[in-house]
Backbone as a ProteinNet text record, in pm:
[ID]
protein_1_A
[PRIMARY]
FGIPVKRSEAEKKVERAARFGILKEVDKKKLRAKRFGVGSLAEKKRERAKRFGLVPTKSLLSEENLKKRAVRFGLPVSNLNETPREPEKRVKRAARFGIVTEQEKKRRRLERFGNNAESKANS
[TERTIARY]
7481	7609.9	7700.9	7737.7	7821.8	7751.5	7756.9	7698.2	7545.7	7469.4	7323.7	7278	7181.6	7128.5	7017.7	7026.9	6923.4	6808.5	6691.2	6572.1	6473.8	6391.8	6291.6	6176.5	6093.1	5978.4	5883	5863.9	5772.6	5823.5	5954	6010.5	5996.1	6016.5	6001.9	5859.1	5763.3	5622.8	5587.4	5637.7	5609.3	5667.8	5789.4	5852.7	5778.7	5737	5663.6	5529.8	5461.7	5332.9	5350.4	5457.2	5482.6	5519.5	5595.4	5641.5	5527.3	5439.2	5333.3	5195.9	5187.5	5060.4	4960.3	5006.8	4918.7	4858	4725.8	4655.3	4620.7	4602.3	4556.5	4407.7	4355.5	4213.8	4123.6	4162.1	4080.7	4070.9	4184.1	4185.2	4103.2	4111.9	4034	3884.3	3841.8	3700.1	3652.9	3736.7	3699.4	3685.2	3780.3	3772.6	3649.9	3619.1	3501.7	3373.9	3366.7	3249	3234.3	3344.2	3340.5	3298.5	3349.7	3319.9	3171.4	3111.4	2971.7	2876.3	2927.5	2841.1	2783.2	2851.1	2803.7	2882.7	2810.7	2877.1	2877.5	2902.4	2902.8	2759.6	2744.4	2612.2	2536.5	2605.8	2541.7	2490.5	2570.2	2527.7	2405	2404.5	2289.9	2163.2	2175.2	2058.1	2009	2102	2062.3	1990.5	2045	1982.2	1844.6	1830.9	1701.8	1600.5	1645.5	1557	1509	1596.7	1557.1	1455.6	1482.8	1397	1255.4	1241.1	1109.6	1054.6	1125.5	1079.3	1075.8	1166.2	1171.3	1247	1202.3	1268.6	1353.2	1479.7	1561.9	1502.3	1486.5	1426.1	1529.3	1485.4	1572.3	1580.3	1663	1678.2	1547	1524.5	1402.2	1397.5	1510.9	1515.4	1516.7	1467.1	1462.9	1363.7	1377.6	1293.8	1146.2	1120.3	980.9	917.9	992.7	940.4	920.9	1011.2	998.1	874	845.5	726.4	599.8	596	479.4	458.8	567.6	559.4	510.4	559	517.9	368.9	317.8	175.4	95.5	142.3	70.9	61.4	166.1	166.6	132.9	94.1	51	163.3	280.6	394.1	400.6	463.2	476.4	565.8	518.4	588	698.2	679.9	774.3	910	916.6	1041.8	1116.5	1096.6	1161.3	1311.6	1358.2	1502.2	1576.5	1505.3	1570.3	1581.1	1686.2	1700.8	1620.2	1572.6	1496	1582	1520.7	1594.9	1582.6	1688.5	1689.4	1672.1	1743.2	1725.6	1582	1518.4	1380.5	1289.5	1312.3	1231.7	1250.7	1373.9	1402.2	1333.8	1335.1	1270.4	1120.2	1060.1	916.3	882.9	965.9	942.2	956.2	1057.1	1077.7	959	902.7	786.5	665.1	653.6	539.3	548.1	664.8	679.5	752.4	809.8	886.1	1030.9	1118.4	1260.9	1291.7	1345.6	1377.7	1529	1589.4	1733.6	1764	1891	1931.2	1893.9	1912.8	1877.6	1728.2	1648.1	1502.5	1465.3	1530	1504.3	1536.7	1651.2	1692	1594.7	1551.6	1458.3	1325.2	1273.6	1148.1	1160.9	1274.7	1296.2	1300	1366.3	1375.4	1236.8	1152.9	1016.4	935	954.3	875.6	914.1	1043.3	1088.9	1139.7	1161.8	1215	1365.5	1423.4	1566.2	1594.1	1673	1701.3	1773.8	1858.4	1932.5	1838.1	1736.5	1639.7	1558	1516.5	1432.3	1511.1	1641.4	1723.1	1744.1	1762.4	1785.8	1659.9	1543.9	1418.6	1382.5	1432.8	1392.3	1472.2
2470.6	2411.4	2516.5	2524.3	2628	2691	2821.1	2892.9	2901.8	2859.4	2868.3	3015.4	3046.2	3181.8	3196.7	3301.6	3324.6	3399.2	3340.4	3401.2	3435	3533.4	3571.4	3471.5	3477.7	3387.6	3408.1	3532.4	3561.3	3495.9	3506.7	3445.8	3294.6	3237	3091.8	3048.1	3125	3089.9	3099	3200.4	3217.1	3100.5	3063.5	2951.7	2821.4	2801	2678.6	2673.6	2787.6	2792.7	2759.7	2810.3	2783.4	2636.8	2580.9	2443.9	2343.4	2367.4	2270.3	2311.8	2422.7	2464.6	2513.8	2578.8	2631.2	2761.9	2772.8	2891.4	2985.2	3110.8	3208.5	3187.2	3242.3	3226.7	3282.4	3395.2	3458.6	3367.1	3310.6	3221.5	3096	3044.7	2926.6	2954.3	3070.8	3106.3	3118.7	3178.2	3191.8	3055	2965.3	2831.8	2756.3	2769.1	2701.9	2756.4	2887.4	2947.8	2900	2889.2	2842.2	2695.3	2614.7	2472.4	2447.1	2524	2502	2593.1	2673.7	2758.3	2876.5	2921.4	3035.2	3157.3	3263.6	3385.8	3488.3	3608.9	3716.7	3753.1	3839	3881.3	3953.2	4034	4105.9	4007.3	3904.7	3803.5	3729.1	3697.3	3628.1	3710.9	3841.1	3928.6	3936.8	3943.7	3949.9	3821.7	3706.9	3579.2	3567	3611.5	3605.7	3695.6	3812.7	3904.1	3840.7	3770.9	3702	3592.3	3515.9	3402.5	3447.6	3558.8	3605.1	3714.4	3749.2	3849.6	3989.9	4017.5	4150.6	4245.5	4368.6	4472.3	4554.5	4576.6	4658.1	4797.8	4840.6	4970.9	5065.8	5190.7	5290.1	5262.1	5334.8	5322.3	5351.1	5286.1	5309.4	5450.6	5514.1	5648.6	5754.7	5718.2	5818.4	5927.5	6038.9	6153.8	6124	6049.8	6015.4	5929.9	5829.6	5743.5	5820.4	5911.3	5990	6079.2	6133.5	6217.2	6135.1	6015.3	5927.9	5893.6	5862.9	5827.2	5945.8	6065.5	6185.7	6209.8	6191.7	6210.4	6106.9	5983	5874.5	5898.9	5952	5972.5	6115.5	6197.4	6331.8	6427	6407.3	6495.5	6603.5	6716.6	6820.1	6771.7	6783.8	6729.3	6820.9	6951.4	7044	7046.7	7014.5	7027.7	6895.8	6803.9	6674	6679.8	6760.9	6763.3	6850.2	6925	7005.9	6925.1	6948.7	6880.5	6954.7	6883.4	6951.9	7056.7	7167.2	7275.1	7263.2	7214.1	7189.7	7317.4	7426	7547.8	7601.2	7591.8	7638	7556.9	7427.9	7341.4	7379.5	7408.4	7445.2	7576.3	7671.3	7800.3	7780.8	7700.4	7674.8	7606.8	7509.7	7439.1	7534.3	7620.7	7716.7	7811	7850.4	7939.8	7867.8	7739.8	7663.4	7632.9	7591.5	7547.9	7647.2	7747.7	7843.9	7799.6	7896.6	7866.6	7843.2	7725.8	7690.5	7675.4	7755.7	7748.4	7654	7625.6	7537.9	7599.5	7730.8	7799.4	7784.6	7798.4	7785.8	7643.3	7544.9	7405.8	7382.4	7434.1	7415.7	7484.3	7605.3	7678.1	7603	7551.5	7476.4	7349.2	7282.1	7159.9	7193.2	7301.9	7343.3	7374.2	7441.3	7470.7	7342.8	7248.3	7126.1	7036.5	7016.8	6922.8	6989.7	7118.5	7188.3	7168.8	7241.2	7231.8	7110.1	7020.3	6896.1	6924	7025.1	7058	7107.4	7185.7	7236.3	7123.8	7028.8	6919.1	6829.8	6810.4	6728.2	6800.1	6931.1	7007.2	7008.7	7009.9	7015.4	6881.3	6770.5	6641.2	6596.3
-5543.7	-5521.5	-5464.8	-5362.5	-5308.3	-5189.1	-5182.8	-5069.9	-5090.4	-4988.7	-5002.9	-5001.4	-5086.1	-5097.3	-4994	-4912.9	-4812.5	-4879	-4864.2	-4922.6	-4811.5	-4837.3	-4738.2	-4740.9	-4639.1	-4629.7	-4747	-4786.8	-4897.6	-5026.8	-5051.9	-5172	-5168.3	-5050.2	-5036.3	-5065.6	-5016.7	-5039.7	-5187.7	-5255.2	-5398	-5476.7	-5446.3	-5515.9	-5489	-5365.5	-5329.7	-5402.6	-5409.1	-5478.1	-5626.3	-5687.8	-5828.8	-5850.1	-5759.1	-5773.4	-5757.2	-5659.1	-5630.1	-5684.1	-5752.3	-5810.8	-5708.1	-5602.7	-5498.2	-5548.4	-5535.7	-5584.5	-5470.3	-5503.6	-5405.2	-5382.4	-5272.8	-5239	-5347.6	-5403	-5507.1	-5628.4	-5668.5	-5783.9	-5756.8	-5633.8	-5597.2	-5608.9	-5562.1	-5568.4	-5712.6	-5798.7	-5939	-6005.2	-5979.3	-6037.9	-5988.1	-5861	-5804.5	-5868.3	-5883.1	-5945.1	-6088.8	-6159.6	-6297.5	-6303.6	-6211.5	-6209.8	-6183.9	-6093.5	-6057.8	-6133.4	-6223.1	-6304.9	-6230.4	-6128.3	-6051.1	-6094.8	-6129.1	-6172.6	-6061.2	-6099.2	-6001.7	-5966.2	-5870	-5824.8	-5936.1	-6013.2	-6123.9	-6228.7	-6257.2	-6354.1	-6302.5	-6174.3	-6115.3	-6131.5	-6105.2	-6115.9	-6259.9	-6355.7	-6496.6	-6537.6	-6497.1	-6531	-6467.6	-6346.2	-6278.2	-6348.8	-6391.9	-6463.3	-6593.4	-6664.3	-6787.2	-6757.1	-6653.5	-6618.7	-6586.6	-6514	-6472.1	-6562.7	-6668.4	-6762.4	-6704.9	-6616.2	-6555.8	-6646.4	-6645.8	-6724.3	-6628.6	-6660.1	-6569.9	-6556.1	-6433.2	-6407.7	-6350.8	-6339.3	-6277.7	-6128.4	-6064.6	-5920.3	-5850	-5737	-5660	-5604.7	-5595.6	-5541	-5650	-5767.1	-5873.5	-5835.9	-5900.4	-5865.8	-5891.6	-5997.9	-6031.1	-5921.3	-5875.2	-5769	-5639.2	-5610.9	-5488.5	-5494.2	-5612.3	-5626.1	-5607.3	-5666.5	-5650.6	-5503.3	-5435.5	-5293.2	-5210.7	-5244	-5171.1	-5188.2	-5309.9	-5334.5	-5256.4	-5256.8	-5189.1	-5038.5	-4978.4	-4833.6	-4792.4	-4887.7	-4855.2	-4816.5	-4869.3	-4841.5	-4948.2	-4918.3	-5020.9	-5134.3	-5255.7	-5371.5	-5421.9	-5413.9	-5475.5	-5405.5	-5279.1	-5203.8	-5191.3	-5280.9	-5267.8	-5285.3	-5379.5	-5403.3	-5302.5	-5220.1	-5117.9	-4988.9	-4916.2	-4788.7	-4683.3	-4582.1	-4478.2	-4408.6	-4376.4	-4314.4	-4162.6	-4102.8	-3958.6	-3876.7	-3908.4	-3827.6	-3832.6	-3949.2	-3959.3	-3868.8	-3864.9	-3778.1	-3632	-3594.9	-3455.9	-3418.5	-3511.2	-3484.1	-3467.2	-3554	-3543.4	-3411.1	-3371.8	-3245.6	-3127.4	-3132.1	-3023.6	-3012.8	-3127.4	-3124.8	-3067	-3093.4	-3046.5	-2897.1	-2849.8	-2711.5	-2622.9	-2680.1	-2602.2	-2590.4	-2577.8	-2566.1	-2418.7	-2389.9	-2252.2	-2241.8	-2154.2	-2134.7	-2019.1	-1999.3	-1889.5	-1754.6	-1743	-1618.3	-1589	-1693.8	-1678.1	-1635.4	-1694.3	-1657.1	-1510.1	-1465.8	-1326.2	-1230.6	-1267.5	-1182.3	-1170.3	-1282.2	-1279.3	-1196.3	-1208	-1129.4	-980.5	-946.3	-807.1	-752.1	-832.7	-789.6	-771.4	-860.1	-856.9	-738.9	-717.5	-614.8	-488.2	-492.1	-374.9	-364	-274.4	-253.2	-167.9	-212.8	-141.3	-11.9	-6.4	114.9	223.4	185.5	282.8	343.8	261	311.2	408.1	385.5	473.8	606.7	603.4	725	813.1	752.2	829	888.9	839.2	894.1	1010.9
[MASK]
+++++++++++++++++++++++++++++++++++++++++++++++++++++++++++++++++++++++++++++++++++++++++++++++++++++++++++++++++++++++++++

């Protein structure tokens, strides 16, 4: 009665939701899950484990499982908890194939294909 109070859009939406019983998306999803008997993903997994008589196990990446896998595939077992050493691999590869620099690559390419400028001048 009197001067109308100016409200922001957010305030108007909140009042409208309270007046008409409008729910947020999160609340709607929870009510739907409750109505249809659907729980969270963790609950689903627990119920499935009960149904099939599964025993909760450790993570698949446990140290024991990694050791078994290493033995099965013939990998070294003792170095499982260490990360691969990239520089060591590079040194071994360089010793096996030789160290090739950019200059060396260019020189080999030039020897293989010849100088393109020379071939154009001769034709």
